N, C-alpha and C positions, 0 to 999 in steps of 0.2 A: 808583160809577164803576168802571168794571172797572180791577183791575188785577193786572200781569204782565204777561211776558214777549208780545207781538203776536200770535206764530203761538199761542199757547193762548188770548187772549181770540177769536180769529177762528175758533179750532178747538179747543173746550173736552173735546172727543171723549176717553175712553179710549185710552193708545198702544198699541200692541203692537210695539216696538222688538226690530231685529234686525240683529245686525250682520256683514255679510259680510267673512268674512277668507280674501283669496284670493293664493294662491302667482302670484307673477310673475315668477319663476326662466328663468334659461336653457333650461332643460329644458321648460319649457313654450312653447315656441317653434311657431311651425307650426302645426296643426290645432289641437291642445288649446288653447293660446288663441285661437284662432279662434271656437269652439265655444263656448268661456266666454262670450265677448262674446256670441253671438246667444242665447246660454242666459239671460244678464242682459236683455237688451229682451223677451226672453218672459215672464221674471218682473215686470218692470213694464207689459206690454200686459197680464197676466191677471189680476194684482190690481186694473187701474183696471178692471175690468169688474164689480165688485161694490162700491156706494157707501157701504158702512160701510169695508170695509176701504181706502179710497181717503184716507180720512177718517183710520184710523186705524194702518195699519201704515208704522211710521218706518224708515225706511232709513240706515244706513251703512255706508261701504265702504274697510276696514282691505286695505293689499296688502303683498305681503312678497316682494322680491327687484328689485334686491340692498338694500335697506332699508326698514326699517319704514313706511311711509306710509300717513297718512289722506288717503283719496283723495275721499271723501265723507263731510260731518257729516250726523247725522243729522235727514233729512228725510221730511215724508210723501211715498205713492209719486208722487202727482202731480208732485211738486218734483224727482225724481227722473230724473236724465238719465245712463243707465249710457252711464261713460267708454268707450272705447274703450282694452282693456288692451294696453301694450307688455311684452315681458319684458326681462330681463337679470339675472346674475348669483347669487350665492349663495340661500340658503333660512332667514332668518334668523324661525324659526317661535316659537323658544322667546319672543324679543324682541316677538314681530305679538301673541302671545298675551297677554302681560304688559301693552302698552300697552291692548290690547282692553278686558281686566279693567276698568281703570283708569280711561277714557273710560267706558266702561258705567257704573260707580259716579259720575263728574263727572253723564251724564244723568240717575240716575238721580237725582238730588238736586236738580235743577235740574224734573225734573216734581213733586216733593214742596216745592220752595219754590214754584210756582205752583200748586200744589193740584189737579196732573192725575193721576188714577189711571193705574195702569200694569198689564199682564199681566205675565208673567213673560217676560222677556228670551231673545231666543234666538241663538246665535253660533253661525255657522256656516262652517265653516273646509273648503278646497279645496285640494290639495295633489298634486303629481306625485314628490315627493320625499322628501327626509329633512333633519331641523334640519341648517342647518349651524353653528349657534350652540348655547351652554348652553339646554336646554330641563326640566330637571325639577323646577328651582322654579315655573313655569312651569304643569307639569303638577300641581302638588300644590297651586299658588292656584287652578287650575280646579275640580278634583277638590272644595278644600273648600267654591267656591262651589256648586256641583253638591247637595252634600251637606248645604248647607245653603237651597238651593230658590231661590238667588239669580240662576241661570240654567240654559239649559237647552243643553248642548252638542251640535254633530254635525258630523262628522269623515268627510270624503268624499273616497278615494284613488281617484289616476286612477293609470292603468299608471305604472308604476315609483317609485310610493310604496314608504315604508317602512312596510308593515301593521304589523308590528311593535309600532315607538313610536307609533302613533296609536292605536293599543290601549293603551299603556301610558297617553298623555295622556286618553286619552276615559274615563267613567265607567263603570265594571262592567255596568252596567245597559243603556248605549248605546253599544255597539261601533262602531267604523270601519267603512264599508261601499265596498267598491269598484265604484266606475261603470264599468260596461260600458260599451265602443264611444263613448266618447266623449259620449252622450248629455246635455250639460247641460240641454239644452231639458225637456226629461222629467222633469229632476232639478229645475230652478226653477219649474215647471210644479209639482209635488209641494209646493213650497217654496210658494207662492202659493195652495194650495188648502187648506194647514194654515195661515197666516197669516187667510185669509178663517175658517174656522172657529172661529180663537183669535178673533179682534177682532166677535164674533157670538155669542161666550159658551160657545160650544158645545166647553166644555172636553173633552179627551182622545176626541177624534173626528176626529181630524187623515187623511187619506186615504192608503191605503197605497201607497206605491211598486212598483208592477210590477217585482217580481222581484229587488227587494233591500227594500225595505222595512223602515222602524224597528217596523212595530205601531202601537198608539194611543199618542198622544203626551199625556201630563199635563202640563198647564201650572201 
């Protein structure tokens, strides 16, 4: 008799977990949040085109602004319904990163408890501002997790983002990028393509993002 959570009994495939860590502070109002919402829809649409990725890719969404909030617990992409994000308040980025790290460790333990293998998780942060809370401890924890190969962290700045702080938060080998023209759709299609390659076992073969790119990503 199968033992474990129903989601893993029904789908025992290796998991590719990704946390979307999204800035929903007031400065993201207008076109930025509209384009971000469109990009999220494109992400789901593109991943669903790959049958293996549909079973393997798991998405969780954490927003920050004005508070840190779990917007979506981990679900496979077919169960992911991109919410319509709204904006308000400040940018508690440090708290959001720490929340994401704790949340991810809990999910990894759940995988282990249910005998599910998983690829190195991704944490994908998008912001157009600077932290309005303490962020140094979050940066330290994040870099330690990266150094121990417990996750891969990606930071994307939208116009107005404090790239200097993002540089200090991000691992040296994967500095933050600035997203031009609010092209979130292109960004999320890149993320989708990378997730599909990881789920198929093609490590180190992530698709380069035109004009931006982090190059080859090793999972």
